[in-house]
C-alpha positions in Angstrom: -1.5 46.3 242.2 2.3 46.4 241.7 2.5 42.7 241.3 0.1 39.7 241.3 -0.9 38.4 244.7 -0.9 34.9 246.0 -4.4 34.7 247.6 -5.8 31.8 249.5 -9.5 31.6 250.4 -11.1 29.4 253.1 -14.8 29.1 252.4 -17.5 26.7 253.7 -17.9 25.5 250.1 -17.6 26.8 246.5 -18.7 23.5 245.0 -22.1 23.5 246.8 -24.7 26.2 246.9 -27.3 24.1 248.8 -28.6 26.6 251.5 -25.3 28.4 250.9 -25.7 31.7 249.1 -22.2 32.8 249.9 -20.9 30.4 247.2 -22.6 32.6 244.6 -20.5 35.7 245.2 -17.3 33.9 246.1 -17.2 31.9 242.9 -17.5 35.1 240.9 -15.0 37.0 243.0 -12.4 34.3 242.7 -12.8 34.2 239.0 -12.4 37.9 238.6 -9.3 38.0 240.8 -7.8 35.3 238.6 -8.6 37.3 235.5 -6.7 40.2 237.0 -3.6 38.0 237.2 -3.7 37.0 240.8 -3.0 33.4 241.9 -6.0 32.2 243.9 -6.5 28.9 245.5 -9.6 28.0 247.6 -10.0 25.5 250.4 -13.1 23.8 251.8 -13.4 21.2 254.5 -14.0 17.6 253.4 -17.6 16.7 254.1 -18.9 20.2 254.5 -22.5 20.6 255.7 -23.7 22.2 252.4 -22.0 19.7 250.1 -23.1 16.7 252.3 -26.8 17.9 252.2 -26.7 18.6 248.5 -25.6 15.0 247.8 -27.9 13.4 250.4 -31.0 15.5 249.9 -31.0 16.1 246.1 -29.4 12.8 244.9 -29.5 13.0 241.0 -29.9 16.7 241.0 -26.7 17.0 243.0 -24.8 15.4 240.2 -26.3 17.8 237.7 -25.5 20.8 239.9 -21.9 19.8 240.6 -21.2 19.0 236.9 -22.6 22.3 235.9 -20.4 24.1 238.5 -17.3 22.3 237.1 -18.2 23.3 233.6 -18.9 27.0 234.3 -16.1 27.5 236.8 -13.6 25.1 235.4 -10.6 27.3 236.2 -11.2 27.5 239.9 -8.4 25.8 241.9 -10.2 24.1 244.9 -8.5 21.9 247.5 -10.1 19.9 250.3 -8.7 19.5 253.8 -9.5 17.5 256.9 -10.3 19.2 260.2 -8.2 16.8 262.3 -4.6 16.5 263.6 -3.2 16.9 260.1 -4.6 20.4 259.8 -1.6 22.2 261.3 1.0 20.7 259.0 -1.4 21.2 256.0 -1.6 24.9 256.8 2.1 25.4 257.2 2.6 23.7 253.8 -0.2 25.4 251.9 0.2 28.9 253.3 4.0 29.3 252.9 4.9 32.3 250.7 1.3 33.4 250.5 0.4 37.1 250.5 -3.2 37.2 251.6 -5.5 34.6 253.3 -9.2 35.3 253.3 -11.3 33.4 255.8 -15.1 33.4 255.4 -17.1 33.5 258.6 -18.9 30.2 257.9 -15.8 28.1 259.0 -15.3 26.2 262.1 -13.7 28.5 264.7 -11.0 25.9 265.3 -10.0 26.0 261.7 -10.0 29.8 261.7 -8.0 30.1 264.8 -5.5 27.4 263.5 -4.9 29.6 260.5 -4.3 32.6 262.7 -1.9 30.5 264.9 0.4 29.8 261.9 0.3 33.4 260.7 3.3 34.8 262.7 5.5 32.0 261.2 4.4 32.7 257.6 3.9 36.4 257.5 0.8 36.6 255.4 -2.0 39.1 255.8 -5.3 37.7 257.0 -8.8 39.1 256.2 -12.0 37.9 257.8 -15.1 38.0 255.4 -18.5 38.3 257.1 -21.6 37.9 254.9 -24.2 37.0 257.6 -26.2 38.7 260.4 -24.6 36.8 263.3 -22.5 39.8 264.4 -25.8 41.5 265.0 -28.0 38.7 266.2 -25.5 36.4 268.0 -22.3 38.3 268.8 -21.1 35.6 271.1 -20.6 33.2 268.2 -18.4 35.6 266.4 -16.2 36.2 269.5 -15.1 32.6 269.2 -12.9 33.8 266.4 -9.7 35.5 267.4 -10.7 38.6 265.6 -7.9 40.8 267.0 -5.4 38.8 265.0 -6.8 39.6 261.6 -5.4 42.4 259.6 -8.8 43.5 258.5 -12.5 42.5 258.2 -14.6 42.6 255.0 -18.1 43.3 256.1 -21.0 43.0 253.6 -22.7 46.1 254.8 -22.1 49.3 256.6 -24.2 48.2 259.6 -22.0 45.1 260.0 -18.8 47.2 259.6 -19.8 49.4 262.5 -20.4 46.4 264.8 -16.9 45.2 264.1 -15.3 48.6 264.4 -17.3 50.0 267.3 -18.6 46.9 269.1 -15.7 44.4 268.6 -12.9 47.0 268.4 -11.4 45.6 265.3 -9.1 47.8 263.2 -9.3 48.0 259.4 -12.9 47.1 258.8 -14.1 47.6 255.2 -17.6 47.6 253.8 -17.5 45.0 251.1 -20.8 44.2 249.5 -21.6 41.2 247.5 -22.2 41.5 243.7 -23.3 39.7 240.6 -21.2 37.5 238.4 -22.5 39.0 235.2 -20.6 36.7 232.8 -23.2 34.1 233.8 -26.0 36.2 235.4 -27.3 38.2 232.5 -30.6 38.5 230.6 -31.7 35.5 228.5 -34.5 35.1 226.0 -37.2 32.5 226.9 -41.0 32.1 226.7 -42.8 33.4 229.8 -44.2 30.4 231.6 -44.6 31.8 235.2 -46.2 35.0 236.5 -44.4 35.3 239.8 -41.0 33.7 240.8 -39.6 33.5 244.3 -36.1 31.9 244.8 -35.2 31.6 248.4 -34.9 29.2 251.4 -37.4 29.0 254.2 -34.6 29.4 256.7 -34.9 29.0 260.5 -38.1 31.0 261.0 -36.2 34.2 260.1 -38.9 35.3 257.7 -41.9 33.0 258.1 -44.3 35.8 258.9 -42.9 37.9 256.0 -43.3 35.0 253.5 -46.9 34.6 254.5 -47.6 38.4 254.2 -45.5 39.2 251.1 -45.6 36.0 249.1 -48.3 33.5 250.0 -51.2 35.8 250.6 -50.7 38.1 247.6 -50.2 35.2 245.2 -53.3 33.5 246.6 -55.4 36.6 246.2 -54.4 37.2 242.7 -54.5 33.6 241.5 -51.2 34.3 239.6 -49.2 31.4 238.4 -46.5 31.4 241.1 -43.4 29.2 241.4 -41.1 28.9 244.5 -37.6 27.4 244.6 -35.6 26.7 247.7 -34.7 24.2 250.4 -35.5 23.5 254.0 -39.2 24.1 253.6 -41.0 22.3 256.5 -44.2 20.3 255.7 -46.5 23.1 257.0 -44.8 25.6 254.6 -45.2 23.3 251.6 -48.8 22.8 252.6 -49.4 26.5 252.8 -47.9 27.0 249.4 -50.1 24.3 247.9 -53.2 25.7 249.6 -52.4 29.1 248.0 -52.0 27.6 244.6 -48.2 28.1 244.5 -46.1 25.4 242.9 -43.1 24.4 245.0 -40.2 23.1 242.9 -37.6 22.6 245.6 -33.8 23.0 245.1 -32.7 25.1 242.1 -28.9 25.0 241.4 -27.9 28.7 241.4 -26.3 28.5 238.0 -29.8 27.6 236.6 -31.4 30.7 238.1 -30.9 33.0 235.1 -33.1 30.7 233.0 -35.7 30.6 235.7 -35.7 34.5 235.8 -36.0 34.6 232.0 -39.2 32.4 232.1 -40.9 34.6 234.7 -42.8 37.8 234.2 -42.1 39.1 237.6 -39.7 38.2 240.5 -40.1 38.7 244.2 -37.6 39.4 247.0 -38.6 38.9 250.6 -35.8 39.9 252.9 -35.2 38.2 256.3 -36.4 40.5 259.0 -32.8 41.2 260.2 -32.2 43.0 256.9 -35.3 45.2 257.2 -34.6 46.4 260.7 -31.2 46.6 262.5 -29.2 45.7 259.3 -31.1 48.0 256.9 -29.1 48.7 253.8 -27.8 45.2 253.2 -29.2 43.5 250.1 -28.7 39.8 249.8 -27.1 38.2 246.8 -30.5 37.4 245.2 -31.1 41.1 244.6 -27.9 41.5 242.7 -28.5 38.4 240.7 -32.1 39.0 239.8 -31.3 42.6 238.6 -28.3 41.3 236.6 -30.6 38.9 234.8 -32.9 41.7 233.8 -35.7 40.5 236.1 -38.3 43.2 237.1 -38.2 42.9 240.9 -40.7 43.7 243.6 -39.3 43.6 247.2 -40.7 43.3 250.7 -39.6 46.0 253.2 -35.9 46.9 253.3 -34.2 50.3 253.3 -31.4 51.0 250.9 -29.5 53.0 253.6 -26.2 52.9 251.6 -27.7 54.2 248.3 -26.5 51.2 246.4 -29.6 51.3 244.1 -32.4 53.6 243.0 -35.5 52.2 244.8 -38.6 52.9 242.8 -36.5 52.9 239.6 -34.3 49.8 239.8 -37.0 47.8 241.7 -40.2 48.4 243.6 -40.3 48.5 247.4 -43.5 47.5 249.3 -44.2 48.1 252.9 -47.2 45.8 253.5 -48.9 42.8 252.1 -51.6 44.9 250.6 -49.1 47.1 248.8 -47.3 44.0 247.6 -50.5 42.7 246.1 -51.3 46.0 244.4 -47.8 46.3 242.9 -47.9 42.8 241.6 -51.3 43.3 240.0 -50.1 46.6 238.5 -46.9 45.3 237.0 -48.4 42.0 235.7 -50.6 44.3 233.6 -48.0 46.9 232.6 -45.4 45.5 230.3 -43.7 48.9 229.7 -43.3 49.5 233.4 -41.7 46.1 233.8 -39.3 46.7 230.9 -38.3 50.1 232.4 -37.6 48.7 235.9 -35.7 45.8 234.5 -33.5 48.0 232.3 -32.8 50.4 235.2 -31.8 47.6 237.6 -29.6 46.0 235.0 -27.8 49.3 234.3 -27.1 49.9 237.9 -25.7 46.4 238.4 -23.3 46.8 235.4 -22.2 50.2 236.5 -21.6 49.5 240.2 -22.2 45.9 241.4 -20.3 43.3 239.4 -17.8 40.8 240.8 -15.2 42.7 238.7 -16.0 45.9 240.7 -15.5 44.0 244.0 -12.2 42.3 242.8 -10.8 45.8 242.1 -11.9 46.9 245.5 -10.4 43.8 247.1 -7.0 44.6 245.6 -7.2 48.2 246.9 -7.9 46.9 250.4 -4.9 44.6 250.1 -2.7 47.6 249.2 -4.1 49.5 252.2 -3.3 46.7 254.7 0.2 46.2 253.2 -0.2 42.9 251.5 
């Protein structure tokens, strides 16, 4: 960039990662942009759903999670706003003399459209950041945003990019994948206490069948020591885990995930079904983070349609529960194979998929839209 940019980010939350995987990448991206010399300020709504649930559901663990976030990301400049009749004046004041405003898709459409309403008066460029499957599964929700007023869209996969460009008729749509914050997500040394690790939320029946096939049944058959972390598990899901001999440990602050990976022999990834059919090619943030931590990873079905990785070398892809069971059994016995897969995955992350890579791409996009 010819000069540092004044960047403003509106996200659901950076403070809370409770059922909010977008916080993982956005924290790292903001840090890397600041390291490049850009001025970045983030905004989140006071009383956001994720932060409210973190405090209410996790109680003492919420204090631990927030304190750790503040220590690790102490330099992030985060401001809170109220979504009420003070919002308009707040935006006029905060967005004056700003170059770029990035608006994440998990914001109230009223807030998003209010930002766009002040845009002609303040002359900033606006980018919409989509890291979800709603453009594919519930397009009507996305059309509540005044998408035509944005200067560009950052889509976290080529399939989503095509929907915005061809389906919604948006100009300047860029494929902008998530990535790992490798200054925190990196291999650690720790005694192995767990055979299989799954970190992920149950999530609105979007992968219930897949979790039974690719996690619960193989773990039960193999009697491997298996640990699950995540939130929003209904009673019947917890009961199914217990019946299969799987230990459910609930919420894990994302900044503690590297240590969990280090203590596990093998990690699993079970994609939501949207990412194994119509949105093939989009890995979620857990894939990037697990590989960045040097975790040997076995995945349920998804197709790396964009050639981001080297399937079979960086991780193992399985197509059925039986194949998942066989690969878990093989890898638990073959330490050399695990070491090779882990080394391959780590190398690919560091070569192509760090938050520093995405920060550089972001600045190039800003140049292209004339920020």
